[in-house]
mmCIF file of the N, C-alpha and C atoms, coordinates in Angstrom:
data_MODEL
# 
_entry.id   MODEL 
# 
loop_
_atom_site.group_PDB 
_atom_site.id 
_atom_site.type_symbol 
_atom_site.label_atom_id 
_atom_site.label_alt_id 
_atom_site.label_comp_id 
_atom_site.label_asym_id 
_atom_site.label_entity_id 
_atom_site.label_seq_id 
_atom_site.pdbx_PDB_ins_code 
_atom_site.Cartn_x 
_atom_site.Cartn_y 
_atom_site.Cartn_z 
_atom_site.occupancy 
_atom_site.B_iso_or_equiv 
_atom_site.pdbx_formal_charge 
_atom_site.auth_seq_id 
_atom_site.auth_comp_id 
_atom_site.auth_asym_id 
_atom_site.auth_atom_id 
_atom_site.pdbx_PDB_model_num 
ATOM 1   N N  . MET A 1 1  ? 14.009  -6.041  -0.815  1.00 0.00 ? 1  MET A N  1 
ATOM 2   C CA . MET A 1 1  ? 13.608  -4.735  -0.335  1.00 0.00 ? 1  MET A CA 1 
ATOM 3   C C  . MET A 1 1  ? 12.796  -4.936  0.947   1.00 0.00 ? 1  MET A C  1 
ATOM 4   N N  . SER A 1 2  ? 13.108  -4.158  1.955   1.00 0.00 ? 2  SER A N  1 
ATOM 5   C CA . SER A 1 2  ? 12.414  -4.286  3.232   1.00 0.00 ? 2  SER A CA 1 
ATOM 6   C C  . SER A 1 2  ? 11.116  -3.472  3.215   1.00 0.00 ? 2  SER A C  1 
ATOM 7   N N  . LYS A 1 3  ? 10.266  -3.771  4.183   1.00 0.00 ? 3  LYS A N  1 
ATOM 8   C CA . LYS A 1 3  ? 9.006   -3.034  4.290   1.00 0.00 ? 3  LYS A CA 1 
ATOM 9   C C  . LYS A 1 3  ? 9.254   -1.566  4.613   1.00 0.00 ? 3  LYS A C  1 
ATOM 10  N N  . THR A 1 4  ? 10.298  -1.283  5.375   1.00 0.00 ? 4  THR A N  1 
ATOM 11  C CA . THR A 1 4  ? 10.624  0.105   5.710   1.00 0.00 ? 4  THR A CA 1 
ATOM 12  C C  . THR A 1 4  ? 11.005  0.885   4.459   1.00 0.00 ? 4  THR A C  1 
ATOM 13  N N  . CYS A 1 5  ? 11.840  0.297   3.646   1.00 0.00 ? 5  CYS A N  1 
ATOM 14  C CA . CYS A 1 5  ? 12.266  0.948   2.406   1.00 0.00 ? 5  CYS A CA 1 
ATOM 15  C C  . CYS A 1 5  ? 11.074  1.129   1.462   1.00 0.00 ? 5  CYS A C  1 
ATOM 16  N N  . ALA A 1 6  ? 10.232  0.106   1.368   1.00 0.00 ? 6  ALA A N  1 
ATOM 17  C CA . ALA A 1 6  ? 9.046   0.194   0.512   1.00 0.00 ? 6  ALA A CA 1 
ATOM 18  C C  . ALA A 1 6  ? 8.102   1.284   0.999   1.00 0.00 ? 6  ALA A C  1 
ATOM 19  N N  . SER A 1 7  ? 7.915   1.376   2.303   1.00 0.00 ? 7  SER A N  1 
ATOM 20  C CA . SER A 1 7  ? 7.053   2.419   2.860   1.00 0.00 ? 7  SER A CA 1 
ATOM 21  C C  . SER A 1 7  ? 7.622   3.806   2.596   1.00 0.00 ? 7  SER A C  1 
ATOM 22  N N  . LEU A 1 8  ? 8.931   3.938   2.691   1.00 0.00 ? 8  LEU A N  1 
ATOM 23  C CA . LEU A 1 8  ? 9.581   5.223   2.407   1.00 0.00 ? 8  LEU A CA 1 
ATOM 24  C C  . LEU A 1 8  ? 9.378   5.618   0.945   1.00 0.00 ? 8  LEU A C  1 
ATOM 25  N N  . LEU A 1 9  ? 9.504   4.660   0.034   1.00 0.00 ? 9  LEU A N  1 
ATOM 26  C CA . LEU A 1 9  ? 9.287   4.944   -1.382  1.00 0.00 ? 9  LEU A CA 1 
ATOM 27  C C  . LEU A 1 9  ? 7.847   5.384   -1.655  1.00 0.00 ? 9  LEU A C  1 
ATOM 28  N N  . VAL A 1 10 ? 6.895   4.734   -1.015  1.00 0.00 ? 10 VAL A N  1 
ATOM 29  C CA . VAL A 1 10 ? 5.492   5.120   -1.180  1.00 0.00 ? 10 VAL A CA 1 
ATOM 30  C C  . VAL A 1 10 ? 5.267   6.521   -0.624  1.00 0.00 ? 10 VAL A C  1 
ATOM 31  N N  . PHE A 1 11 ? 5.872   6.836   0.507   1.00 0.00 ? 11 PHE A N  1 
ATOM 32  C CA . PHE A 1 11 ? 5.744   8.176   1.084   1.00 0.00 ? 11 PHE A CA 1 
ATOM 33  C C  . PHE A 1 11 ? 6.323   9.234   0.149   1.00 0.00 ? 11 PHE A C  1 
ATOM 34  N N  . LEU A 1 12 ? 7.527   8.961   -0.366  1.00 0.00 ? 12 LEU A N  1 
ATOM 35  C CA . LEU A 1 12 ? 8.162   9.917   -1.282  1.00 0.00 ? 12 LEU A CA 1 
ATOM 36  C C  . LEU A 1 12 ? 7.334   10.087  -2.557  1.00 0.00 ? 12 LEU A C  1 
ATOM 37  N N  . ASP A 1 13 ? 6.745   9.006   -3.032  1.00 0.00 ? 13 ASP A N  1 
ATOM 38  C CA . ASP A 1 13 ? 5.890   9.089   -4.208  1.00 0.00 ? 13 ASP A CA 1 
ATOM 39  C C  . ASP A 1 13 ? 4.652   9.941   -3.922  1.00 0.00 ? 13 ASP A C  1 
ATOM 40  N N  . THR A 1 14 ? 4.078   9.779   -2.750  1.00 0.00 ? 14 THR A N  1 
ATOM 41  C CA . THR A 1 14 ? 2.909   10.571  -2.362  1.00 0.00 ? 14 THR A CA 1 
ATOM 42  C C  . THR A 1 14 ? 3.259   12.052  -2.306  1.00 0.00 ? 14 THR A C  1 
ATOM 43  N N  . VAL A 1 15 ? 4.409   12.372  -1.743  1.00 0.00 ? 15 VAL A N  1 
ATOM 44  C CA . VAL A 1 15 ? 4.850   13.767  -1.693  1.00 0.00 ? 15 VAL A CA 1 
ATOM 45  C C  . VAL A 1 15 ? 5.075   14.301  -3.108  1.00 0.00 ? 15 VAL A C  1 
ATOM 46  N N  . GLY A 1 16 ? 5.688   13.490  -3.960  1.00 0.00 ? 16 GLY A N  1 
ATOM 47  C CA . GLY A 1 16 ? 5.937   13.905  -5.338  1.00 0.00 ? 16 GLY A CA 1 
ATOM 48  C C  . GLY A 1 16 ? 4.656   14.158  -6.113  1.00 0.00 ? 16 GLY A C  1 
ATOM 49  N N  . VAL A 1 17 ? 3.672   13.285  -5.942  1.00 0.00 ? 17 VAL A N  1 
ATOM 50  C CA . VAL A 1 17 ? 2.374   13.473  -6.610  1.00 0.00 ? 17 VAL A CA 1 
ATOM 51  C C  . VAL A 1 17 ? 1.709   14.741  -6.100  1.00 0.00 ? 17 VAL A C  1 
ATOM 52  N N  . SER A 1 18 ? 1.774   14.971  -4.804  1.00 0.00 ? 18 SER A N  1 
ATOM 53  C CA . SER A 1 18 ? 1.182   16.185  -4.235  1.00 0.00 ? 18 SER A CA 1 
ATOM 54  C C  . SER A 1 18 ? 1.831   17.440  -4.806  1.00 0.00 ? 18 SER A C  1 
ATOM 55  N N  . ILE A 1 19 ? 3.133   17.438  -4.884  1.00 0.00 ? 19 ILE A N  1 
ATOM 56  C CA . ILE A 1 19 ? 3.853   18.591  -5.433  1.00 0.00 ? 19 ILE A CA 1 
ATOM 57  C C  . ILE A 1 19 ? 3.475   18.799  -6.908  1.00 0.00 ? 19 ILE A C  1 
ATOM 58  N N  . ALA A 1 20 ? 3.401   17.703  -7.655  1.00 0.00 ? 20 ALA A N  1 
ATOM 59  C CA . ALA A 1 20 ? 3.056   17.805  -9.071  1.00 0.00 ? 20 ALA A CA 1 
ATOM 60  C C  . ALA A 1 20 ? 1.651   18.358  -9.261  1.00 0.00 ? 20 ALA A C  1 
ATOM 61  N N  . LEU A 1 21 ? 0.709   17.887  -8.452  1.00 0.00 ? 21 LEU A N  1 
ATOM 62  C CA . LEU A 1 21 ? -0.675  18.359  -8.578  1.00 0.00 ? 21 LEU A CA 1 
ATOM 63  C C  . LEU A 1 21 ? -0.823  19.803  -8.134  1.00 0.00 ? 21 LEU A C  1 
ATOM 64  N N  . LEU A 1 22 ? -0.214  20.146  -7.017  1.00 0.00 ? 22 LEU A N  1 
ATOM 65  C CA . LEU A 1 22 ? -0.319  21.526  -6.519  1.00 0.00 ? 22 LEU A CA 1 
ATOM 66  C C  . LEU A 1 22 ? 0.416   22.509  -7.422  1.00 0.00 ? 22 LEU A C  1 
ATOM 67  N N  . GLY A 1 23 ? 1.492   22.063  -8.032  1.00 0.00 ? 23 GLY A N  1 
ATOM 68  C CA . GLY A 1 23 ? 2.253   22.934  -8.920  1.00 0.00 ? 23 GLY A CA 1 
ATOM 69  C C  . GLY A 1 23 ? 1.640   23.064  -10.303 1.00 0.00 ? 23 GLY A C  1 
ATOM 70  N N  . GLY A 1 24 ? 0.731   22.149  -10.633 1.00 0.00 ? 24 GLY A N  1 
ATOM 71  C CA . GLY A 1 24 ? 0.084   22.193  -11.937 1.00 0.00 ? 24 GLY A CA 1 
ATOM 72  C C  . GLY A 1 24 ? 1.016   21.824  -13.079 1.00 0.00 ? 24 GLY A C  1 
ATOM 73  N N  . ASN A 1 25 ? 2.062   21.108  -12.789 1.00 0.00 ? 25 ASN A N  1 
ATOM 74  C CA . ASN A 1 25 ? 3.033   20.713  -13.809 1.00 0.00 ? 25 ASN A CA 1 
ATOM 75  C C  . ASN A 1 25 ? 2.581   19.399  -14.441 1.00 0.00 ? 25 ASN A C  1 
ATOM 76  N N  . THR A 1 26 ? 2.124   19.462  -15.692 1.00 0.00 ? 26 THR A N  1 
ATOM 77  C CA . THR A 1 26 ? 1.577   18.290  -16.377 1.00 0.00 ? 26 THR A CA 1 
ATOM 78  C C  . THR A 1 26 ? 2.631   17.215  -16.598 1.00 0.00 ? 26 THR A C  1 
ATOM 79  N N  . VAL A 1 27 ? 3.814   17.609  -17.005 1.00 0.00 ? 27 VAL A N  1 
ATOM 80  C CA . VAL A 1 27 ? 4.878   16.636  -17.262 1.00 0.00 ? 27 VAL A CA 1 
ATOM 81  C C  . VAL A 1 27 ? 5.246   15.910  -15.971 1.00 0.00 ? 27 VAL A C  1 
ATOM 82  N N  . LEU A 1 28 ? 5.353   16.645  -14.883 1.00 0.00 ? 28 LEU A N  1 
ATOM 83  C CA . LEU A 1 28 ? 5.678   16.025  -13.600 1.00 0.00 ? 28 LEU A CA 1 
ATOM 84  C C  . LEU A 1 28 ? 4.533   15.120  -13.131 1.00 0.00 ? 28 LEU A C  1 
ATOM 85  N N  . CYS A 1 29 ? 3.292   15.507  -13.400 1.00 0.00 ? 29 CYS A N  1 
ATOM 86  C CA . CYS A 1 29 ? 2.149   14.654  -13.055 1.00 0.00 ? 29 CYS A CA 1 
ATOM 87  C C  . CYS A 1 29 ? 2.220   13.324  -13.800 1.00 0.00 ? 29 CYS A C  1 
ATOM 88  N N  . LEU A 1 30 ? 2.523   13.389  -15.088 1.00 0.00 ? 30 LEU A N  1 
ATOM 89  C CA . LEU A 1 30 ? 2.643   12.152  -15.876 1.00 0.00 ? 30 LEU A CA 1 
ATOM 90  C C  . LEU A 1 30 ? 3.801   11.297  -15.393 1.00 0.00 ? 30 LEU A C  1 
ATOM 91  N N  . LEU A 1 31 ? 4.919   11.930  -15.092 1.00 0.00 ? 31 LEU A N  1 
ATOM 92  C CA . LEU A 1 31 ? 6.083   11.201  -14.587 1.00 0.00 ? 31 LEU A CA 1 
ATOM 93  C C  . LEU A 1 31 ? 5.767   10.521  -13.247 1.00 0.00 ? 31 LEU A C  1 
ATOM 94  N N  . MET A 1 32 ? 5.120   11.260  -12.363 1.00 0.00 ? 32 MET A N  1 
ATOM 95  C CA . MET A 1 32 ? 4.777   10.686  -11.056 1.00 0.00 ? 32 MET A CA 1 
ATOM 96  C C  . MET A 1 32 ? 3.739   9.580   -11.200 1.00 0.00 ? 32 MET A C  1 
ATOM 97  N N  . GLY A 1 33 ? 2.835   9.720   -12.162 1.00 0.00 ? 33 GLY A N  1 
ATOM 98  C CA . GLY A 1 33 ? 1.873   8.641   -12.423 1.00 0.00 ? 33 GLY A CA 1 
ATOM 99  C C  . GLY A 1 33 ? 2.567   7.379   -12.870 1.00 0.00 ? 33 GLY A C  1 
ATOM 100 N N  . LEU A 1 34 ? 3.555   7.522   -13.732 1.00 0.00 ? 34 LEU A N  1 
ATOM 101 C CA . LEU A 1 34 ? 4.329   6.367   -14.187 1.00 0.00 ? 34 LEU A CA 1 
ATOM 102 C C  . LEU A 1 34 ? 5.098   5.736   -13.031 1.00 0.00 ? 34 LEU A C  1 
ATOM 103 N N  . ILE A 1 35 ? 5.722   6.559   -12.214 1.00 0.00 ? 35 ILE A N  1 
ATOM 104 C CA . ILE A 1 35 ? 6.450   6.053   -11.045 1.00 0.00 ? 35 ILE A CA 1 
ATOM 105 C C  . ILE A 1 35 ? 5.503   5.354   -10.079 1.00 0.00 ? 35 ILE A C  1 
ATOM 106 N N  . THR A 1 36 ? 4.300   5.911   -9.919  1.00 0.00 ? 36 THR A N  1 
ATOM 107 C CA . THR A 1 36 ? 3.299   5.296   -9.040  1.00 0.00 ? 36 THR A CA 1 
ATOM 108 C C  . THR A 1 36 ? 2.923   3.906   -9.530  1.00 0.00 ? 36 THR A C  1 
ATOM 109 N N  . LEU A 1 37 ? 2.706   3.755   -10.830 1.00 0.00 ? 37 LEU A N  1 
ATOM 110 C CA . LEU A 1 37 ? 2.362   2.440   -11.382 1.00 0.00 ? 37 LEU A CA 1 
ATOM 111 C C  . LEU A 1 37 ? 3.486   1.431   -11.179 1.00 0.00 ? 37 LEU A C  1 
ATOM 112 N N  . ILE A 1 38 ? 4.713   1.867   -11.405 1.00 0.00 ? 38 ILE A N  1 
ATOM 113 C CA . ILE A 1 38 ? 5.862   0.978   -11.194 1.00 0.00 ? 38 ILE A CA 1 
ATOM 114 C C  . ILE A 1 38 ? 5.971   0.574   -9.724  1.00 0.00 ? 38 ILE A C  1 
ATOM 115 N N  . LEU A 1 39 ? 5.822   1.556   -8.832  1.00 0.00 ? 39 LEU A N  1 
ATOM 116 C CA . LEU A 1 39 ? 5.886   1.246   -7.402  1.00 0.00 ? 39 LEU A CA 1 
ATOM 117 C C  . LEU A 1 39 ? 4.767   0.302   -6.985  1.00 0.00 ? 39 LEU A C  1 
ATOM 118 N N  . TYR A 1 40 ? 3.575   0.498   -7.539  1.00 0.00 ? 40 TYR A N  1 
ATOM 119 C CA . TYR A 1 40 ? 2.456   -0.378  -7.187  1.00 0.00 ? 40 TYR A CA 1 
ATOM 120 C C  . TYR A 1 40 ? 2.787   -1.823  -7.536  1.00 0.00 ? 40 TYR A C  1 
ATOM 121 N N  . ARG A 1 41 ? 3.348   -2.037  -8.721  1.00 0.00 ? 41 ARG A N  1 
ATOM 122 C CA . ARG A 1 41 ? 3.683   -3.395  -9.144  1.00 0.00 ? 41 ARG A CA 1 
ATOM 123 C C  . ARG A 1 41 ? 4.785   -4.012  -8.278  1.00 0.00 ? 41 ARG A C  1 
ATOM 124 N N  . LYS A 1 42 ? 5.753   -3.205  -7.868  1.00 0.00 ? 42 LYS A N  1 
ATOM 125 C CA . LYS A 1 42 ? 6.909   -3.728  -7.136  1.00 0.00 ? 42 LYS A CA 1 
ATOM 126 C C  . LYS A 1 42 ? 6.692   -3.779  -5.624  1.00 0.00 ? 42 LYS A C  1 
ATOM 127 N N  . VAL A 1 43 ? 5.976   -2.795  -5.074  1.00 0.00 ? 43 VAL A N  1 
ATOM 128 C CA . VAL A 1 43 ? 5.898   -2.633  -3.624  1.00 0.00 ? 43 VAL A CA 1 
ATOM 129 C C  . VAL A 1 43 ? 4.657   -3.287  -3.025  1.00 0.00 ? 43 VAL A C  1 
ATOM 130 N N  . ASN A 1 44 ? 3.578   -3.366  -3.781  1.00 0.00 ? 44 ASN A N  1 
ATOM 131 C CA . ASN A 1 44 ? 2.342   -3.921  -3.222  1.00 0.00 ? 44 ASN A CA 1 
ATOM 132 C C  . ASN A 1 44 ? 2.521   -5.336  -2.653  1.00 0.00 ? 44 ASN A C  1 
ATOM 133 N N  . PRO A 1 45 ? 3.191   -6.261  -3.354  1.00 0.00 ? 45 PRO A N  1 
ATOM 134 C CA . PRO A 1 45 ? 3.381   -7.593  -2.763  1.00 0.00 ? 45 PRO A CA 1 
ATOM 135 C C  . PRO A 1 45 ? 4.220   -7.576  -1.486  1.00 0.00 ? 45 PRO A C  1 
ATOM 136 N N  . ILE A 1 46 ? 5.129   -6.619  -1.373  1.00 0.00 ? 46 ILE A N  1 
ATOM 137 C CA . ILE A 1 46 ? 5.974   -6.541  -0.182  1.00 0.00 ? 46 ILE A CA 1 
ATOM 138 C C  . ILE A 1 46 ? 5.166   -6.049  1.014   1.00 0.00 ? 46 ILE A C  1 
ATOM 139 N N  . LEU A 1 47 ? 4.395   -4.991  0.802   1.00 0.00 ? 47 LEU A N  1 
ATOM 140 C CA . LEU A 1 47 ? 3.652   -4.391  1.917   1.00 0.00 ? 47 LEU A CA 1 
ATOM 141 C C  . LEU A 1 47 ? 2.365   -5.141  2.242   1.00 0.00 ? 47 LEU A C  1 
ATOM 142 N N  . PHE A 1 48 ? 1.685   -5.647  1.211   1.00 0.00 ? 48 PHE A N  1 
ATOM 143 C CA . PHE A 1 48 ? 0.355   -6.218  1.425   1.00 0.00 ? 48 PHE A CA 1 
ATOM 144 C C  . PHE A 1 48 ? 0.227   -7.669  0.973   1.00 0.00 ? 48 PHE A C  1 
ATOM 145 N N  . GLY A 1 49 ? 1.339   -8.354  0.767   1.00 0.00 ? 49 GLY A N  1 
ATOM 146 C CA . GLY A 1 49 ? 1.300   -9.733  0.291   1.00 0.00 ? 49 GLY A CA 1 
ATOM 147 C C  . GLY A 1 49 ? 0.574   -10.675 1.230   1.00 0.00 ? 49 GLY A C  1 
ATOM 148 N N  . ASP A 1 50 ? 0.850   -10.596 2.518   1.00 0.00 ? 50 ASP A N  1 
ATOM 149 C CA . ASP A 1 50 ? 0.187   -11.470 3.492   1.00 0.00 ? 50 ASP A CA 1 
ATOM 150 C C  . ASP A 1 50 ? -1.315  -11.217 3.507   1.00 0.00 ? 50 ASP A C  1 
ATOM 151 N N  . TYR A 1 51 ? -1.699  -9.946  3.508   1.00 0.00 ? 51 TYR A N  1 
ATOM 152 C CA . TYR A 1 51 ? -3.112  -9.584  3.519   1.00 0.00 ? 51 TYR A CA 1 
ATOM 153 C C  . TYR A 1 51 ? -3.810  -10.103 2.263   1.00 0.00 ? 51 TYR A C  1 
ATOM 154 N N  . ASP A 1 52 ? -3.183  -9.939  1.109   1.00 0.00 ? 52 ASP A N  1 
ATOM 155 C CA . ASP A 1 52 ? -3.789  -10.387 -0.146  1.00 0.00 ? 52 ASP A CA 1 
ATOM 156 C C  . ASP A 1 52 ? -3.970  -11.896 -0.176  1.00 0.00 ? 52 ASP A C  1 
ATOM 157 N N  . ARG A 1 53 ? -2.984  -12.642 0.337   1.00 0.00 ? 53 ARG A N  1 
ATOM 158 C CA . ARG A 1 53 ? -3.112  -14.108 0.368   1.00 0.00 ? 53 ARG A CA 1 
ATOM 159 C C  . ARG A 1 53 ? -4.246  -14.546 1.296   1.00 0.00 ? 53 ARG A C  1 
ATOM 160 N N  . LYS A 1 54 ? -4.347  -13.920 2.467   1.00 0.00 ? 54 LYS A N  1 
ATOM 161 C CA . LYS A 1 54 ? -5.424  -14.258 3.399   1.00 0.00 ? 54 LYS A CA 1 
ATOM 162 C C  . LYS A 1 54 ? -6.779  -13.901 2.814   1.00 0.00 ? 54 LYS A C  1 
ATOM 163 N N  . ARG A 1 55 ? -6.843  -12.753 2.158   1.00 0.00 ? 55 ARG A N  1 
ATOM 164 C CA . ARG A 1 55 ? -8.099  -12.298 1.549   1.00 0.00 ? 55 ARG A CA 1 
ATOM 165 C C  . ARG A 1 55 ? -8.531  -13.256 0.439   1.00 0.00 ? 55 ARG A C  1 
ATOM 166 N N  . GLU A 1 56 ? -7.597  -13.677 -0.393  1.00 0.00 ? 56 GLU A N  1 
ATOM 167 C CA . GLU A 1 56 ? -7.918  -14.601 -1.474  1.00 0.00 ? 56 GLU A CA 1 
ATOM 168 C C  . GLU A 1 56 ? -8.393  -15.946 -0.919  1.00 0.00 ? 56 GLU A C  1 
ATOM 169 N N  . LYS A 1 57 ? -7.796  -16.379 0.178   1.00 0.00 ? 57 LYS A N  1 
ATOM 170 C CA . LYS A 1 57 ? -8.210  -17.631 0.808   1.00 0.00 ? 57 LYS A CA 1 
ATOM 171 C C  . LYS A 1 57 ? -9.647  -17.511 1.335   1.00 0.00 ? 57 LYS A C  1 
ATOM 172 N N  . ARG A 1 58 ? -9.955  -16.372 2.000   1.00 0.00 ? 58 ARG A N  1 
ATOM 173 C CA . ARG A 1 58 ? -11.317 -16.153 2.500   1.00 0.00 ? 58 ARG A CA 1 
ATOM 174 C C  . ARG A 1 58 ? -12.325 -16.091 1.359   1.00 0.00 ? 58 ARG A C  1 
ATOM 175 N N  . LEU A 1 59 ? -11.967 -15.429 0.264   1.00 0.00 ? 59 LEU A N  1 
ATOM 176 C CA . LEU A 1 59 ? -12.872 -15.336 -0.876  1.00 0.00 ? 59 LEU A CA 1 
ATOM 177 C C  . LEU A 1 59 ? -13.117 -16.704 -1.501  1.00 0.00 ? 59 LEU A C  1 
ATOM 178 N N  . ALA A 1 60 ? -12.083 -17.524 -1.579  1.00 0.00 ? 60 ALA A N  1 
ATOM 179 C CA . ALA A 1 60 ? -12.244 -18.871 -2.121  1.00 0.00 ? 60 ALA A CA 1 
ATOM 180 C C  . ALA A 1 60 ? -13.175 -19.697 -1.238  1.00 0.00 ? 60 ALA A C  1 
ATOM 181 N N  . GLN A 1 61 ? -13.047 -19.556 0.086   1.00 0.00 ? 61 GLN A N  1 
ATOM 182 C CA . GLN A 1 61 ? -13.934 -20.275 0.998   1.00 0.00 ? 61 GLN A CA 1 
ATOM 183 C C  . GLN A 1 61 ? -15.374 -19.795 0.837   1.00 0.00 ? 61 GLN A C  1 
ATOM 184 N N  . ARG A 1 62 ? -15.562 -18.482 0.691   1.00 0.00 ? 62 ARG A N  1 
ATOM 185 C CA . ARG A 1 62 ? -16.916 -17.941 0.509   1.00 0.00 ? 62 ARG A CA 1 
ATOM 186 C C  . ARG A 1 62 ? -17.529 -18.419 -0.802  1.00 0.00 ? 62 ARG A C  1 
ATOM 187 N N  . ARG A 1 63 ? -16.710 -18.454 -1.869  1.00 0.00 ? 63 ARG A N  1 
ATOM 188 C CA . ARG A 1 63 ? -17.210 -18.959 -3.155  1.00 0.00 ? 63 ARG A CA 1 
ATOM 189 C C  . ARG A 1 63 ? -17.657 -20.402 -3.026  1.00 0.00 ? 63 ARG A C  1 
ATOM 190 N N  . LYS A 1 64 ? -16.857 -21.197 -2.317  1.00 0.00 ? 64 LYS A N  1 
ATOM 191 C CA . LYS A 1 64 ? -17.192 -22.607 -2.132  1.00 0.00 ? 64 LYS A CA 1 
ATOM 192 C C  . LYS A 1 64 ? -18.513 -22.749 -1.367  1.00 0.00 ? 64 LYS A C  1 
ATOM 193 N N  . ILE A 1 65 ? -18.697 -21.958 -0.317  1.00 0.00 ? 65 ILE A N  1 
ATOM 194 C CA . ILE A 1 65 ? -19.928 -21.992 0.471   1.00 0.00 ? 65 ILE A CA 1 
ATOM 195 C C  . ILE A 1 65 ? -21.119 -21.555 -0.369  1.00 0.00 ? 65 ILE A C  1 
ATOM 196 N N  . MET A 1 66 ? -20.942 -20.475 -1.136  1.00 0.00 ? 66 MET A N  1 
ATOM 197 C CA . MET A 1 66 ? -22.031 -19.975 -1.976  1.00 0.00 ? 66 MET A CA 1 
ATOM 198 C C  . MET A 1 66 ? -22.429 -20.997 -3.039  1.00 0.00 ? 66 MET A C  1 
ATOM 199 N N  . LEU A 1 67 ? -21.437 -21.669 -3.638  1.00 0.00 ? 67 LEU A N  1 
ATOM 200 C CA . LEU A 1 67 ? -21.747 -22.697 -4.626  1.00 0.00 ? 67 LEU A CA 1 
ATOM 201 C C  . LEU A 1 67 ? -22.479 -23.878 -3.993  1.00 0.00 ? 67 LEU A C  1 
ATOM 202 N N  . ALA A 1 68 ? -22.057 -24.248 -2.789  1.00 0.00 ? 68 ALA A N  1 
ATOM 203 C CA . ALA A 1 68 ? -22.722 -25.349 -2.086  1.00 0.00 ? 68 ALA A CA 1 
ATOM 204 C C  . ALA A 1 68 ? -24.160 -24.966 -1.744  1.00 0.00 ? 68 ALA A C  1 
ATOM 205 N N  . GLN A 1 69 ? -24.373 -23.746 -1.274  1.00 0.00 ? 69 GLN A N  1 
ATOM 206 C CA . GLN A 1 69 ? -25.728 -23.287 -0.957  1.00 0.00 ? 69 GLN A CA 1 
ATOM 207 C C  . GLN A 1 69 ? -26.576 -23.208 -2.216  1.00 0.00 ? 69 GLN A C  1 
ATOM 208 N N  . SER A 1 70 ? -25.986 -22.754 -3.298  1.00 0.00 ? 70 SER A N  1 
ATOM 209 C CA . SER A 1 70 ? -26.708 -22.651 -4.558  1.00 0.00 ? 70 SER A CA 1 
ATOM 210 C C  . SER A 1 70 ? -27.121 -24.038 -5.054  1.00 0.00 ? 70 SER A C  1 
ATOM 211 N N  . ALA A 1 71 ? -26.230 -25.006 -4.898  1.00 0.00 ? 71 ALA A N  1 
ATOM 212 C CA . ALA A 1 71 ? -26.539 -26.375 -5.323  1.00 0.00 ? 71 ALA A CA 1 
ATOM 213 C C  . ALA A 1 71 ? -27.640 -26.965 -4.442  1.00 0.00 ? 71 ALA A C  1 
ATOM 214 N N  . ASN A 1 72 ? -27.622 -26.654 -3.151  1.00 0.00 ? 72 ASN A N  1 
ATOM 215 C CA . ASN A 1 72 ? -28.636 -27.170 -2.237  1.00 0.00 ? 72 ASN A CA 1 
ATOM 216 C C  . ASN A 1 72 ? -30.003 -26.556 -2.501  1.00 0.00 ? 72 ASN A C  1 
ATOM 217 N N  . ASN A 1 73 ? -30.030 -25.315 -2.960  1.00 0.00 ? 73 ASN A N  1 
ATOM 218 C CA . ASN A 1 73 ? -31.291 -24.617 -3.219  1.00 0.00 ? 73 ASN A CA 1 
ATOM 219 C C  . ASN A 1 73 ? -31.773 -24.843 -4.643  1.00 0.00 ? 73 ASN A C  1 
ATOM 220 N N  . GLY A 1 74 ? -31.104 -25.655 -5.397  1.00 0.00 ? 74 GLY A N  1 
ATOM 221 C CA . GLY A 1 74 ? -31.503 -25.903 -6.768  1.00 0.00 ? 74 GLY A CA 1 
ATOM 222 C C  . GLY A 1 74 ? -31.164 -24.747 -7.693  1.00 0.00 ? 74 GLY A C  1 
ATOM 223 N N  . GLY A 1 75 ? -30.253 -23.918 -7.303  1.00 0.00 ? 75 GLY A N  1 
ATOM 224 C CA . GLY A 1 75 ? -29.840 -22.807 -8.139  1.00 0.00 ? 75 GLY A CA 1 
ATOM 225 C C  . GLY A 1 75 ? -30.678 -21.544 -7.959  1.00 0.00 ? 75 GLY A C  1 
ATOM 226 N N  . ASN A 1 76 ? -31.681 -21.593 -7.078  1.00 0.00 ? 76 ASN A N  1 
ATOM 227 C CA . ASN A 1 76 ? -32.532 -20.415 -6.849  1.00 0.00 ? 76 ASN A CA 1 
ATOM 228 C C  . ASN A 1 76 ? -31.892 -19.496 -5.816  1.00 0.00 ? 76 ASN A C  1 
ATOM 229 N N  . ARG A 1 77 ? -31.858 -18.221 -6.161  1.00 0.00 ? 77 ARG A N  1 
ATOM 230 C CA . ARG A 1 77 ? -31.333 -17.228 -5.216  1.00 0.00 ? 77 ARG A CA 1 
ATOM 231 C C  . ARG A 1 77 ? -32.451 -16.300 -4.819  1.00 0.00 ? 77 ARG A C  1 
ATOM 232 N N  . LYS A 1 78 ? -32.415 -15.881 -3.577  1.00 0.00 ? 78 LYS A N  1 
ATOM 233 C CA . LYS A 1 78 ? -33.437 -14.939 -3.092  1.00 0.00 ? 78 LYS A CA 1 
ATOM 234 C C  . LYS A 1 78 ? -32.827 -13.614 -2.820  1.00 0.00 ? 78 LYS A C  1 
# 
């Protein structure tokens, strides 16, 4: 699936959720919520996979630095 197709699906889902909420249709709201969860699982790695990998790498580096600083300070935090 391409990023364009994934973006289109997210847009259509957003429109569907808006229609369901504005229309006050509970069944449609639940259906759109289910579709949203499925899309999140399938589309998020396609659209934001690079960002998530970079973010996880930065967080791992920060954890390593914080642990090193904590070890140098004897475990005391200010």
